[in-house]
C-alpha positions in Angstrom: 13.7 48.9 15.7 12.9 45.7 17.4 14.7 44.9 20.8 14.2 41.3 21.9 15.3 40.1 25.4 14.9 36.3 26.2 13.5 35.8 29.6 12.9 32.5 30.9 10.9 31.9 34.0 10.7 28.3 35.2 7.1 28.6 36.6 5.9 30.1 33.6 7.7 27.4 31.3 6.3 24.5 33.4 2.7 26.1 33.4 3.0 26.6 29.3 4.1 22.8 29.0 1.2 21.5 31.3 -1.2 23.5 29.2 0.4 22.4 26.0 0.3 18.7 27.1 -3.2 19.0 28.2 -4.2 20.4 24.9 -2.6 17.3 23.2 -4.3 14.9 25.3 -7.5 16.5 24.8 -7.3 16.6 20.9 -6.3 13.0 21.0 -9.0 11.8 23.2 -11.7 13.8 21.0 -9.9 12.3 17.8 -10.0 8.6 19.2 -13.5 9.0 20.3 -14.9 10.3 17.2 -13.3 7.4 15.2 -14.3 4.8 17.7 -18.1 5.9 17.5 -18.0 6.1 13.6 -16.4 2.6 13.4 -18.7 1.1 15.9 -21.6 2.4 13.7 -20.0 1.7 10.4 -22.8 -0.8 9.4 -25.6 1.4 9.9 -23.8 4.3 8.0 -23.6 2.1 4.7 -27.3 2.8 4.0 -26.0 6.5 3.3 -23.3 5.4 0.9 -20.6 5.7 3.5 -17.8 3.3 3.6 -15.7 3.4 6.8 -12.3 2.0 7.4 -10.0 2.9 10.5 -9.4 6.5 10.4 -11.1 6.7 6.7 -14.5 7.7 5.7 -15.6 7.4 1.9 -18.9 8.9 0.7 -19.3 7.8 -3.3 -22.2 8.7 -5.4 -22.9 8.3 -9.0 -22.2 11.7 -10.5 -23.6 13.5 -13.3 -22.0 12.6 -16.7 -21.4 16.1 -17.8 -20.4 19.1 -15.7 -21.6 22.6 -16.5 -21.1 21.9 -20.4 -21.7 25.6 -21.4 -19.0 26.7 -19.2 -16.6 23.8 -19.7 -16.9 23.7 -23.5 -16.7 27.5 -23.9 -13.9 29.5 -25.6 -12.8 31.0 -22.4 -12.6 27.5 -20.4 -10.8 25.8 -23.5 -8.2 28.8 -23.6 -7.5 28.0 -19.7 -6.9 24.3 -20.6 -4.6 25.3 -23.3 -2.6 27.6 -20.9 -2.9 25.0 -18.0 -1.1 22.3 -20.2 2.3 23.8 -20.3 1.9 25.2 -16.7 1.3 21.8 -15.5 4.5 20.6 -16.9 6.4 23.6 -15.5 4.7 22.9 -12.2 6.0 19.3 -12.4 9.5 20.4 -13.0 9.4 22.8 -10.1 8.2 20.1 -7.7 11.3 18.1 -8.7 13.7 21.0 -8.5 12.2 21.9 -5.1 12.3 18.6 -3.6 16.1 18.3 -4.7 16.9 22.0 -3.3 15.4 21.0 0.2 17.7 17.8 0.3 20.8 20.0 -0.7 20.0 22.4 1.7 19.2 20.3 4.5 22.7 18.4 3.9 24.7 21.6 3.6 23.0 23.5 6.6 24.8 24.6 9.7 23.3 23.8 13.1 22.8 27.4 14.0 21.1 28.0 10.7 17.2 28.0 9.8 16.3 26.5 6.3 14.6 28.6 3.9 12.4 25.8 3.2 11.5 22.5 4.7 8.7 19.6 4.8 7.1 19.6 7.9 4.1 17.4 8.8 0.9 19.3 10.0 0.4 17.6 13.4 -2.2 20.0 15.4 -1.1 20.4 18.8 2.6 19.8 17.8 3.9 21.4 14.8 1.0 23.8 14.6 -1.5 25.5 17.3 -4.8 23.6 17.7 -6.5 27.0 17.3 -5.2 27.1 13.5 -6.9 23.6 12.7 -10.5 25.1 11.7 -8.6 27.5 9.1 -6.5 24.6 7.9 -9.5 22.1 7.5 -11.6 24.8 5.6 -8.6 25.6 3.3 -8.0 22.2 2.5 -11.5 21.4 1.9 -12.2 24.2 -0.3 -8.9 23.7 -2.2 -9.5 19.8 -3.0 -13.1 20.6 -3.8 -12.2 23.1 -6.6 -9.4 21.0 -7.6 -11.7 18.0 -8.3 -14.3 20.2 -9.9 -11.9 21.5 -12.4 -10.7 17.9 -13.3 -14.6 17.3 -14.0 -15.0 20.4 -16.0 -12.1 19.4 -18.3 -13.5 15.9 -18.6 -16.7 17.4 -19.7 -14.6 19.8 -22.1 -13.1 16.8 -23.8 -16.3 14.6 -23.9 -15.4 12.3 -21.4 -18.0 11.3 -19.0 -17.8 11.6 -15.2 -19.2 8.4 -13.5 -18.8 9.1 -9.4 -17.9 11.6 -7.3 -17.7 11.9 -3.5 -15.8 13.2 -0.5 -13.6 11.4 2.0 -12.2 12.1 5.6 -8.7 10.6 6.2 -7.8 11.3 10.0 -8.8 15.0 10.3 -8.2 15.9 6.8 -11.1 16.3 4.3 -10.9 15.7 0.7 -13.0 15.2 -2.5 -13.0 13.2 -5.7 -14.3 12.8 -9.1 -13.9 9.4 -11.3 -14.2 10.0 -15.0 -15.7 7.0 -16.8 -12.8 4.7 -17.4 -13.7 3.6 -20.9 -14.1 7.2 -22.1 -10.9 8.2 -20.5 -8.9 5.6 -22.1 -10.3 5.9 -25.5 -9.7 9.7 -25.5 -6.7 11.2 -27.2 -3.5 11.8 -25.3 -3.8 15.5 -25.4 -7.3 15.4 -23.9 -6.2 13.1 -20.9 -3.2 15.7 -20.3 -5.6 18.6 -20.2 -7.8 16.9 -17.8 -5.1 16.1 -15.5 -3.2 19.4 -15.7 -6.7 21.5 -15.3 -6.7 20.2 -11.4 -3.0 21.1 -11.0 -3.0 24.4 -12.3 -6.1 25.6 -10.5 -4.5 25.3 -7.2 -1.8 27.6 -8.6 -4.5 30.1 -9.6 -6.0 30.1 -6.0 -2.9 30.4 -4.1 -2.2 33.6 -6.4 -5.8 34.8 -5.4 -5.1 34.1 -1.7 -1.6 35.6 -1.4 -2.4 39.3 -1.4 -5.2 38.6 1.1 -3.0 36.9 3.5 -0.5 37.4 6.4 2.4 36.3 4.0 2.6 39.9 2.4 3.7 42.3 5.1 1.7 45.4 3.7 -1.8 43.9 4.4 -1.5 43.6 8.3 -0.1 47.2 8.6 -3.0 48.5 6.3 -5.7 46.8 8.4 -4.0 47.7 11.7 -6.1 49.9 14.2 -3.5 50.2 16.7 -0.5 48.8 18.6 -1.4 45.9 20.9 1.2 45.0 23.7 2.1 41.3 23.8 4.4 41.5 26.6 6.0 44.0 29.2 9.5 43.8 30.3 10.6 44.2 34.0 12.1 47.1 35.4 11.3 49.3 32.1 9.4 52.6 31.6 6.3 50.5 30.5 6.4 48.3 33.7 6.8 51.4 35.8 3.7 52.9 34.1 1.7 50.1 34.8 1.2 48.9 31.0 -0.1 45.4 30.6 -0.3 42.7 28.0 -3.5 43.2 26.0 -3.4 46.9 26.2 -3.8 48.5 22.8 -2.0 51.7 22.2 -4.2 54.2 20.0 -2.2 57.3 20.0 1.1 58.8 21.8 1.0 62.5 22.2 -2.3 62.8 20.3 -0.9 61.2 17.1 -2.8 58.3 15.8 -0.7 55.1 15.9 -1.4 52.0 13.5 2.1 50.9 12.5 5.5 49.7 14.1 7.4 52.5 12.1 5.2 55.2 13.5 5.6 53.8 17.1 9.7 53.8 16.6 9.5 57.2 15.2 7.5 58.8 18.2 9.6 57.2 20.7 12.6 58.4 19.0 11.2 62.0 18.9 10.1 62.3 22.5 11.6 61.8 26.0 8.1 62.0 27.6 4.9 60.6 26.0 1.1 60.4 26.8 0.0 56.9 25.6 -4.0 56.7 25.0 -4.7 52.9 26.0 -7.6 50.7 25.2 -7.8 48.0 27.9 -8.9 44.4 27.4 -12.3 45.4 29.2 -12.8 48.2 26.7 -12.1 51.1 28.8 -9.9 53.9 27.7 -7.0 55.7 29.7 -4.3 58.2 29.3 -0.8 57.2 30.6 2.0 59.5 30.9 5.6 57.7 30.4 9.2 58.9 30.7 11.5 57.3 28.3 14.8 59.2 28.5 16.5 56.5 26.5 13.6 56.5 24.1 12.8 52.9 25.1 9.6 51.8 26.3 10.0 48.0 27.0 7.2 46.2 25.3 6.7 43.5 22.9 4.2 44.7 20.3 2.4 43.7 17.0 -0.4 45.2 15.0 -3.8 45.3 16.4 -6.3 43.6 14.0 -10.0 43.1 15.0 -10.6 39.4 15.3 -13.0 39.0 12.5 -10.5 40.6 10.3 -7.6 38.5 11.6 -9.8 35.3 11.0 -10.3 36.2 7.2 -6.5 36.9 6.8 -5.8 33.8 8.6 -8.0 31.7 6.3 -6.4 33.2 3.1 -3.1 32.5 4.7 -3.6 28.9 4.8 -5.6 29.0 1.5 -2.4 30.0 0.1 -0.2 27.6 1.9 -2.4 24.6 1.0 -2.8 25.5 -2.6 0.8 26.5 -3.3 1.9 23.1 -1.8 -0.5 21.3 -3.8 0.4 23.2 -6.9 4.2 22.3 -6.4 4.2 18.7 -4.9 0.9 17.3 -6.4 2.4 18.2 -9.7 5.6 16.4 -8.8 5.6 12.8 -10.3 5.1 10.8 -7.0 2.8 7.6 -8.0 0.2 9.0 -5.7 0.1 12.3 -7.4 -1.5 13.9 -10.4 2.1 14.8 -11.7 2.6 11.1 -11.7 -0.4 10.8 -14.3 0.6 13.7 -16.2 4.3 11.9 -16.8 2.5 8.4 -17.6 0.5 10.0 -20.3 3.4 12.0 -21.7 5.9 9.1 -21.8 3.1 6.7 -23.1 2.7 9.4 -26.1 6.6 9.5 -26.6 7.5 5.9 -25.9 4.4 3.9 -26.6 1.8 2.4 -24.1 3.7 -0.4 -22.6 7.3 1.0 -22.4 6.0 4.6 -21.3 4.0 3.4 -18.6 6.7 1.0 -17.2 9.6 3.9 -17.5 7.0 6.4 -15.7 6.4 4.0 -12.9 10.2 3.5 -12.1 10.8 7.3 -12.3 7.8 7.9 -9.9 9.1 5.4 -7.4 12.7 6.9 -7.4 11.2 10.3 -7.1 8.7 9.2 -4.3 11.9 7.7 -2.4 13.8 10.9 -3.0 10.6 12.9 -1.6 10.4 10.5 1.4 14.3 11.3 2.1 13.6 15.1 1.9 10.8 14.6 4.5 13.2 12.7 6.5 16.0 15.5 6.3 13.7 18.1 7.1 12.6 16.7 10.4 15.8 15.3 11.8 17.8 17.3 14.7 20.3 19.5 13.4 23.8 19.3 14.4 
């Protein structure tokens, strides 16, 4: 049972606002300073194959022509390609349906409701905590690199040479790319082109499925890894406050019973009117505290206590799931700049001919891109 009481203290609110604003100013100052230095030295960086534009760095180098041919031409990998092709088209449809669903929900949602899904930009210090930034950047770097590697593997599998490869940095977000040889790609069969495109899309879905059970997205994992219950807040004039329990204290046991889950805490509070709590304090010391709870109410905000290194791993996999699931759905949508757009183009060229297929694909992608932008606008407008 969770009891939430909203208590707003003007002094505390002001302090948190000032701290939040200071974090934003610091982040913006570091961001602008970094890019100013990079831009000033852009000429010197050219000898390292680095091309610098405002808020954009590109490193391109001639790549090996064939990537891991023994693996990419194996029966196992070619089976993956055959499976990836229909899944790629299903993800393209899922991307379109998701965008349309968001628009319908945002147009029909009531002011006091929370949308089940929305398109929110990742802005460190504004929409997400700056502390989450390292996990996001690492997840994006890993996801995009593996995505591009699978494009290269499928190019090799279909006898298309890889011409260039490289990495990039757009603002604070890393990326990677491979460039198949244009002549080889154009001369290859329509089926080969579709496999090369779909391989990168579907591997992001695979990564999302791998990351999901290792993330905070599923509730069973935090409770399974919990080593206690940590107090995140104490309500005034409650048994917890009277017993001098403090934020940051970890509840290890109650009346000798080891405690790791919220359901165990609720059960013990319900069964006893007087409890002895074994606490571990932030300084590492242990103590036993006797607390009277005649109404079976302690008066604390709590969550699972998970050691920092385990929590960091779970947080990385959480963002790995979010990034890859987003890539699998929205990169598969036909939006001109996405792999889904290339997939649609090759499909329509096969069905309608080279010229007509490409033209109709461009019109459809432009339409879907406008719909996608509209969905973003609706997701970020004030409700009511």
